N, C-alpha and C positions, 0 to 999 in steps of 0.2 A: 529947690525942694533939696533936703540933708543929703548929702553923702552917702550916709548908712541906708540909706533906703538900695540903694544899688549895691552895697555891699551885702546885703542879707544877715540875718540872723546866727547864720553858720561860723562856726570858728575854723571851717576846713578851709586852708587856702586854695586848693582845686575848685571845691565848691564857689567859694567867693569870686574867683577869677573866672570861672564857667559862667557863672551867671553873669559876668559883666560882659563877656564876649556874646552872650545871647543876646542881650539887651542891645548892646552894640550893634550886631546884625540887622535886628529887628528895625530899630530906630534909623540907622542907614539907608534901608530898604525905602523906609517911609521917606526920608529925605531923597532919595531918587527920584520917586513918583513927585515930589514937587521940586524937582530940579536943583537942588541944592546943592550942587555938584562940589563947590569948595569944602564944604562941611565935611562932607563923604571923603574927600580927598585926606584931609586931617584926622576922621577917624582911623582911616587905611594908615595912616603913617604911623598912627599910636599904636595900632595892632601888629604891624609890620615891628617896630621896638621892643614891642612888650615878649612877642615870643622869642625874638634874639637876646633879650636879658634873662628870660629864663633859662634858655642854655648857657647862658655865661654863669646862671649860678653854680653850675658842675663845678668849678673852680674858686667860688665866691663862698658858698653855702650848699654844702651838699645835702643836708638834710633836708631843705625847703626844696631843693632840686628834686630828691627823689619823691617828696609829697606832693609835687606839682605834676611830675613828668611818668613816672612811673610807681604807683602807688602800690599795685598788686603784685611787681616781680615781672614783668612781663617781657622787659626787654634785656634780661642780664643775660650776659655775652660770656664766653668762653676764651677767647682771643682775641687778640688786639690786631686789628688793621686800622688802616687809614693814617691821616695827620693828626698831629696833636692839638689840643684844645688852645694853648698856648700862641700857637701861628696864626691866630686871629684878634684880629684889633677890637677890642669892645671898648676902647676908650671914650668914646664918643657918646656912648649910651648910659643911661642913669638907671640904678636899679630899683629907686623908689618907685616907680611907676607900673608896678609888675602885676598889683592888685588893686590900682585904681583905676577909674575911669578917665578919660579925655576930662578936662576941668571944662572945657566948651559944652560937653556935653548936657542938655537940659531934658527936663522931661516934656514928652510932645501930648499935646491936650487930646491928640487923636489915638491915645493908647489905646483904644477898643480893636484898631482897626490893624496893627499889627501882624496879626495871624492870618489878615485878609491881604496881606503883601505878600507873607512868605514864612512857613516855619519849617526849617531844618532841621530841627534839633531831637535827638533820641534820648530820653532820660535815661537808656539800659547802657549810653556809652560816657556818662557824666563824668567817668574818672580816667577817661582817656583825654587827655588835656589837648594832645596834638590834633584830633581829631576837632576839637572843639574850635579850635584856631582854624582848620581848614574849613569847616563846614560855616564858620563866620565869613570865611573870603568869598565863597561859593552863594552864600546868602545874597550878597551884596553885589556878587557876577551876574547873577542870574536876574536880580532887579534892573540891573543896569544893562543886560540884554533887552529885556523887556522892554524899554524905554527908549533901546538903542543909543544909550548914552558912552561913545566909545571911548572917552576919556577915563572912565572911572573902571571899564572892562580892562585898559590896558595898564592900568594902576591894581588892580586887583592881579592882573596876570603876572607884573613886576614883581608883587609882593610874595606872589607863590612860590616863583623861580629865585629868588632871592633866598628865601627860606631853604629851599633845595639845595641851592648851592652851599650855604654855610651847614648845612646838617654834611651832605656830601664830603666837607673837610673835616670833620669830628672825627674823634677816636677815643677810645677809653679802654683799658684792660676790663671792666666790668659792666659796660655798657653797650649795646648792640644798636649804633647810631644807622649802619644799614638797613635795619628792620623797619626804623622811621622814616628812613629815604622810601622803602616800599609802599609804606603807607600814604604818602605825598605823589607817588608814581600810580598807585592804585586808585586812588581819587581822581586824579588828573583823567585816566585811562575811565573811569566811570562817568564824567562828565563829558569825554569826549563823545560817549556814544549818545549821551544826552542832546548835544548838538548837533549830531547829524541826522537826527529827528525833529530838529527845529523846523520852521517854515522857510522854504526856498530863498525867501528875499532877506531872511535874515542871517541864513547859514553862512554866505561866504563871508562877510565880516567877523562874525563872530568865531567861525573855525577858525580864521587866520591867526588867532590868539592862542588857541589851545590844539594847535596841530603838532605835528612833527617838526616843524621849527625847532621846540622847545628841546626835547632829545638830540637833534644833531646840533644844535648849540651847545648843549652841555657835555655830551659825548668827546666833542672836537676841540673842547676849551683846553686851555695848557693845564688848567689847576687843579683837575678832576682828578679823583683818586683810583690808581687803577684797578683795585678791587670791586669798584662801583659799575664800570664799564658794563659788564655782562649785566646788571640788574637794569641799566638803562637800554641796551639793546632789547632786552626781553622784552619791555613794555613799549620799546618802539614799534617790534613787530605785531603785539597785541594792539595796537593804535592800528597799524595798517589791516591786519586781518577786520578789526571793525570797517574801514573802507570797503573793503571786498564783499565784505558780508551784506552790506547796505547798498551795495553796486552801486559807488561814487567812483566809478574809475577815474574819472579827473582829477580826483585827490590824488590817484596812485601814479599819473604822470607828471603830476607837480612835484610830487616827491622826488622821482627820478630826475626829474630837470634841473631839480634842486642838488641832487647829490651828484650830477655831472658838472654843473657849472660851478659849486664852490670848490676852493682849493682843500678838498681832500684827501686827495692821491698824493703821499710822501714824494716829495721833491728835492729832497736834501739827500739826493743819491751817493751824492761825490764826497759825502763827509768821510769815508772809509780813505780815500785816496788822499784827501788833506791830512788825516790823520798821519797815513804810510810817509807821505813825502816828508812830514814835518819831523818825524822821529828819525827816517832816515838820513834826512842833512845833519840834524843833531848828533846822530849816531857816528857820521862819517867825521863831522867836525872832531869827535874825541878820539876816533881812530879805532872804533869797535870791528871788530872780523865777525866774518859770517853774517852780515845784516839781512841779506835777501832770504837765507833761512830763518832766521829767527824773527821777521815780521812777515811770514808765511800767513799765520793766522788773522792777520788783521783783514784782508779783504774776505777772507772765509766767515771770520766772526761778524766783520763791521758790514758786508753786503750779502753774499749768498745765505748767510744763515738766517738773516733777518728775514727774508723773504716766506720764510716757511713757518713764522710766529701766528697762530691762530688762538691762543687762548693765553689767559693771564698767567698761568702756571708755566706755559712754555718761554710766555716773556722775562718771568723771574729767574727761571732758570738759564736763560741766554744772559741776562745782565750779570748773574753772580760768575757763569764763564767769563765774560767779557771781561768784568772787572779784575776776575783773577787773574786773567793772564797780564793785564797793565800792570797791576802791581807785583805780580810774580816774576815776569819778565823782561818788564820796560823800565818800570822805576828803578830797579837796581844798578841799570846803566845809565838812563837818563831822567833827571830830577822830572816830577810830573808839575811843570811851571804854568803859568797861566795860559800859554797858547794851546799846549796840549791838554790840559782840563777843558777848554772850552770844545774843541774839538772831540773829546770824548764824549761830552755831554751832547754834542751835536748827534752824535752816532745813534747815543740811548733815545734822545728823542724820536730820529727818524724808526728806529726800531717800534716804539710806540705806535707813530704814524703808522706803519705798516700793519700792526696789530688790528689796532681800530679799523683800518680800510679794508682789511679783509674778512673782518666782523660783519663790515656797511654791506659788502659782495654777498655775504651767506643770506644776510637779510634780505635783499634785492632778489636772489635765486629764490629763496622761500616764496617770497611776494609774487613772483611770476609764475610758481607753482599752483599758487591759489588761483590765479589769474586763470590760468588753463583750466582750473576745476571747474571755475564757474564758466567757462564759454567765452571768456574774454581774450581774443588774439591780439586785441588792435592795442593794448597796452603792451604787450610781449614786441610787438612792433617798433612799438615808441620808444621802447628802452633799446632795441638792437639797433635802429637808424637815428635816434635822436645826434647822437654824437657822430656818426658816420654815413650819412644817406648812402642806398645802394650805387646811387648814381654821380656819388661825390668825383671830383676829378684829384682831389688833394687829400692826404692825410693829416686830420685834425690832431692840432698839437696838444689840449687837452686829454687828460685820462677818461678813459670809457670804466663806467660804473661795472660793467659784467666782464667777467675775464678775456684778456686778450692773449698772454703768454701762457704756454704750455704748462710751464710749474702751477701757473694758478687754476688751471684747468683740473689737473690732478691731484690739488688740494681739495677741489670742492669733489671730486670721486671720491678720495678717499675720507673725505668727511661725511659723506652721502648719508652711512645709517643714522648718524647724528642728526643732520637735518630731518631726516625721516622720523626721528623720534622726538623732536622738537614740534612738528608739524601735525604729529598724529593727534595731540589733544585738541586740536584746532579742524580738524577734519569733521566734516559732515557726513552723517549717514556712516556707511560702512562699505564705502568706496575705498580703494588702495592709495596710501599717499605714494609708493613707489612707481606708480605706473608714471603718477604726472610729475614726479621730480626726474625721473628718468628721460622723459622726452626733453624738459627745459636743459638739461645737461647736452643732449643730443644735439638741440638747436645749438648751443654755444659751443659745442664741439666743431658743428658743422660751418660755424661761422668763424672758427679759428685760420688765421691767415700766418704761415710761418714766417712771413717777411713780412709784416706790417709795420712793426716797431723795431729798432736796434738792429738791422741787419735778419739775415736769415737765422731763425732756429733750427735746430738738428735735434728730431725726436729723440733719436737713440740717447745722444748726450744729455739732453734736458731731464730725460726719464731717468738714465742714470744719478744725473747730479741729485735729483728729487730722492730719489731712492738711499743715497746718501745723507742728505742733509734733512729732508724730513723725516724719513723711516728708518733711519739709524741702521739700515743694512739689516734690519730685522727680517728674517725669512719670514716670520709668519706673515707682517705688514706688507712686504714686498708680493707674497703670494696673494695675497687678500686685494692689492691693486690689482695685479693680473687676472683674476677673475674677474674684478669688477667691470675692468673694461673688455674682457671677452663677454660678459652679458649685456652691456651698453652696446656691444657693435651690434648683436642680434636684435638690439632694440632698436636702434639707428636704422638698419637695413630694412626692419618691417615697415617701419614710420615713412623712409624714405623711398619705399617702393608702391605704396598703397595709401588712401585716407587723406583726410582734410589736412594734415601737416604736410602732407607732399606738395600740395598745390601752394600752400602758404607760405612753406620755408625751404622746403627743401626741393626747388625745381632745376638745380643744374646737376645735370648726370655727369659732368666732368666734376664739380665740387665733391659729389657723393664718392665718386673714386678716389679721389686725393684725401677726401676724410678716411675712409678705410684704409688706405695705404699709410697714414700717421697713425692711426690706431693699431693695425699690424705691427708698426715699428716699436710702438710703446709697450706690446705685449712681449715682443721680441727683446727689448732691452731688459724688460722684468725678467724674461728665462736668462738671459747672460747674466743678470746680478744674482739669481737663484742659483746658478751654475757654479758662478765664483763663491756665493755662499757656502753651498753645499760641500764644497772641497776645503775652505780655508777658515770658515768662521771658527772660533773656539768652542769646545766645548765644556760646559761646567763642570768643577769637580763633583758637586752636589748629586748632578743628573748620572754620571759615569759610576760612584760607587753607590747612590742611592737607587739606582735601578735596579741592580743584583740583590742588594741587601732587601730592598722592598718583595722581590720575589720570594726569598727565602723566609720573610716573615708572614707575606702570607700563604705558603706553603704549608708552614705549621700550623694554619687556621685550619687546613683540609686533611691533612694526612693521619687520619682518625685511627686506621689500623696501626700505626706506628706508636701512637700514641699508647695504643692499646695493650700492644706487645711492653710497653715501657711500664705500663701500668701495675701488669701481672707477672709480665715475665722477667728471666733471668739474663743479664747480659752476658757473653762469650767474647772472646777474642778468636776461635776458630773462623778462619777465612776459605770455605772449600772452593775448587776451582770452578768457576762458570758463575760467581758471585753474582748478581746482576746490578748494571750503572743504572743510575737514573741520571739525568741534568739535560742542558741546553748546550748546543753545538750550532750555532747560526750569525749570519751576517743581516744587519742591520742597515738604514739611512742614517746618516751621521745628523741631519736636520731633526731626528727625533730627540735628541739629547742637547739641543741649544734653547737658549733661553728665550720664552716667549715664542716656542715654534707652535704653529698654531692644531699642529696634529698631536696632542700628548700620546704618552706610551703607557698609559694609566691602566687603560682595560687591557694592552700587551700583558702588563705584571700580573694581572689576575688571572687570565688563561694562561700563562705559562706555569704559574705557580697550582693553578688547579690540574695543569697536563702532568706535572712532576708527584704533586700528590694521589692522582689516581692511579700513576705507576705504581707508585709504594704502594697503594691500598692494593690494588690487584696482586704484587708479588705477596703477598700476604693470604690473600683471599685462595688464589691458586693453591697453596702452599695447604692450607684449612680444606680446602674442597678435597684434595689429592689424598689427604690423612683420615676421610670421614667414611663414616659408613652412612650408605644411601637409604632413607626409609622413607616410602610412602605414605600420607596421611592427609585427611581430610581435616578441612578447616574448622569445622565443629569437634574436632578432637584435640585442638592445639592445647588448650589447660589440661587435660588431661594427661597428654604428653611433657607437659611440662612438671607436673606434680610429682615424675618418677624421679626427678633430679633435683627435688629440694631438699636441703641441708646436706649435701656432698659435696659442695664447691665448685658446681658449674657456673658459667654464664652463658648467655643466650645472644646470637647475632641475627635481627632478622633481614632480610634481604629483598627489596625491592617491595616492601609490604608497609603499609600505612599501620601502625600500630596501635593508634586508636579505633581504626576499624575493627582490627583483627581482635584485639584485646576489651574492647567497650562491652563494659555490663560484667566482665569476670570481676568478682569480687574482691580477690587476692592483689588486682593488679593496681600498683602506685604511679602513676606518671610523676615525673619530676617536675613538670609545670605546675601540679596541684601540690607539689609536698617540696616547697624549696628548703626546705632544710634538710633534705638528702645531699650527700656527699656527691659535688657534679665530678664523675670520676675522669671522664674526657668528654670535656663541651662543645656542644654541637652533635656529640654522638650518643652519648648516655641519654638512654630514654624514661628509665625507670625501675621501679621493681617488682617483680609477680613473687611473691612471698619473700624470701632471701637470696632469689636468683637475680643478678643484674642484668638488665634488658637494654641493648645497644641496637640502633637502626641503623641501616646502608643501603643507599639509592647508589645503584650501578646497571647501567644498561645492559651489562654483559651477562646479567645472572636473571635466572626466573624467578619467580615467588619462591622463597623458601626461606629457613631458617637454620641456623646453626646452634647445637648446642656440646660444649668442648669443655674439658676440664682445663682449669688455666693455671693449673701448678707446672705443667711439662711445657710451657713457652719459653723460647729463647731468642736472642736478637742481638746484632752485630753490625755497627754503623762503621764503615771504613774510610779514612779520609786520605791515606796512603802518604807518599812523601809528596811536600808543596815546595818545588821549585818556578822560579821567576818563566816567564810571565804571571805565573798564580799566586795569589795570596789566598790564606784561610779565611772563613766567617761561620763561626759555629761550625757544623759537621758536615761543611760544604768546602771545596776549593773553586777559587773563581778567577776570570780573566777577561779584562776589557782591552782590546786591542785597536786603536783609533788609528787607521791606516792614511787620515789625511795629515796626520803629524808625526807618525812614525815610521819615518820610511825605510829602517830597518826591518821591520816585522813586513812591511810593503813589498821590498825586494825579496825577501821569504817568501812571499806568498807566492810572488810572480815565477821566482824558479824552482819552487817545489808546489805548483798546486795541486789540489785535490782532482779527482777523478771528472768530476762535475764541471770544474771550471776549465778543464782542458776539453770537456766534448762542447762547452758553451762557446768559447773563444777560439778555440782551434788555433793555438798559437800566436794569435795578436796581441802583441804584447801592450801595445800604444792603445788597444781599446781596453785589455785587461787594466791595464796603468788607472785608464781615467776612472772607470768603472769603481773599481777597489777605492780611490783616493775619497769617493763619495760615502764608503762604509765602515762600519765598525763591528770586530770579531768579537763576540760574547761568548763565554763558555762559563758553564757552572755543571760540577758534578758531584755527587758522591756514591760510593758503593754501599747497599744495604743487603741484608742477608737474615731471614726468618726460618727458625727451625723448631722442631718438636722433640719432645724425649720421647725415648723408646715404649713406654708406658703410656703413651697421649690416647685420651678417648674425645673423638668428635663424630656426630651424627649428625647427616643432612638430612633434615625433612623437606622435601618437594611436595608442595601444596598443587594439586589437579585445577 
């Protein structure tokens, strides 16, 4: 039969190739039914090479590449990631086969039976070529599964995984290869679900091909691109979710045993010591001084910090810091020869292995949470005892997949909210994720044995190190860890005291007491770290200066009568005795001004600004009320009263009245929001016009329902800054001071030597206690004097409404 029959009449390369793939899939499926295994393997070899050749076109013929792979621009990428295409050897592939069929393929006389075998093609997906390749593979695989042809099944899998491996390595500034990888993983996940629901006698053999093994093999391969690790872990957990949802718990146990028995645990813990010894020897030979101090970062960066890497972002950050240290501190003294470079690479490999192992532990804990949700405690016990049975006489050498060191457990407690978020989309009904995840963490905590590995762990020392290396002594994060442990302790004691979990997991009262003691030590360690942070952690300059300036800015939003006097009144220089001061004079916790502190001061800023503005407004209110003549008036007579002051230079201030209710329907009232072309005299205060009289509205709980009508020409005001001496600085019409007792020793001693009365009464001469108190405080002051006045001929009328 002529080849052009398979090529089709279309001139589109993607349509020609898609049609060819469709026909190969159908004919291969038919050949499987006739046991033509060798021919099907030949078809699969051509399919595999064809897709790889299409990928290689990115460098050889970009125009054709985009016509085939991305005709609609779905995979345009904004940033680069991964390896380069030229790192892959395409020398063994021939590009001439891309839109041709295998030469040995011939028309089968049983063409009408194609669709009876299997039809997996969706015409709507015709322009997504990678889906065509994937569908072709699964068309053949499904046919092989029905025929129990294990050889073809395996070759389908090898082809599929080979494609994923190649796509995983590719990168281009403009093309999104990770999205192509997701398409492969999504289809693998979909077919996993299909296999789970096949007949029981076919399922084990078929499922072993498309199981967790594919994910684990790829994740823990040496050549995986770091940026794709999270994608693989995401789909690994989706696969495990399918298992639990289908209640195939034996597969979960098989997965756990694979994780424990395989060599996934990072075993090159000594890489940092090898590097340290090597560089120490070379520096010693060169006569370098101060070697011990110079090489201190090697164990910290190369060992301790590595244990806390839980994301690719943290991995890259660690790599940057580690390599900067080597280049900046080591290379200028000792050249980076082959020996040193080898050990540096070994530490990098170790860090990557730790990162992937930590991610695997997350997957296992989420899996066990799902098991508990489904009522399956057998799998949880299997995970707890597989590596170390309860009646074991010896400690097993291979690494447990569950956390056994305290810093690992703290990692999970710290990561708990992220795990809850990841679990939420998989959770059935309206049940709580946190409830089940907390129980798993309690089981892990109860199982923890401080003396199980590498000597005895000290809970306080381990927690302090965790706060330093993982939480960077960030006060908000340390406080968060502390609160998580407080809540986890309550959860633990609840379940250890009653219910099914006590019978199955918390059987030893002695061990329960030990667990509570460890948790108490963790909480105490967090408190010690926080106490040190509260006294010594640096404050950001932005927070110190920005805090007071923010109060001033917000104050200007609400000091309506100050703006009112400035709009209509006249400034004076007169400062009478008793001129009112407004301001702030108080102490606050230093932690409020630390970077990333979990309790921000933003609400405090607005509240203090409003208090200053209210004080300012009341000064003006009291002045106007004191100078006014009081008149009783019914609400129905308001318009008539206003008419008496039209065209006479008066303004009106309504107090504690909603103007729209009072003046609704009054013909000559023009509210500002209905007439935006009006001049907005004081934003937030100006309400509109009654004929030519400006109307203002003020709400203050000190006043009853009333309004003031006043002559605007006799208003005077003064704002007095006074002398500005250190430690005060000036900003606009305020003088301000911010003193940090944690770092300003002179101010601290001055406060101790000359304490205000309230401090004397509080501490009664106990200077040690006072010193400890003040070191955690800052002293903030913000002041100005403001004075309002009116002229001798000032007219003001106060209309009280019953």
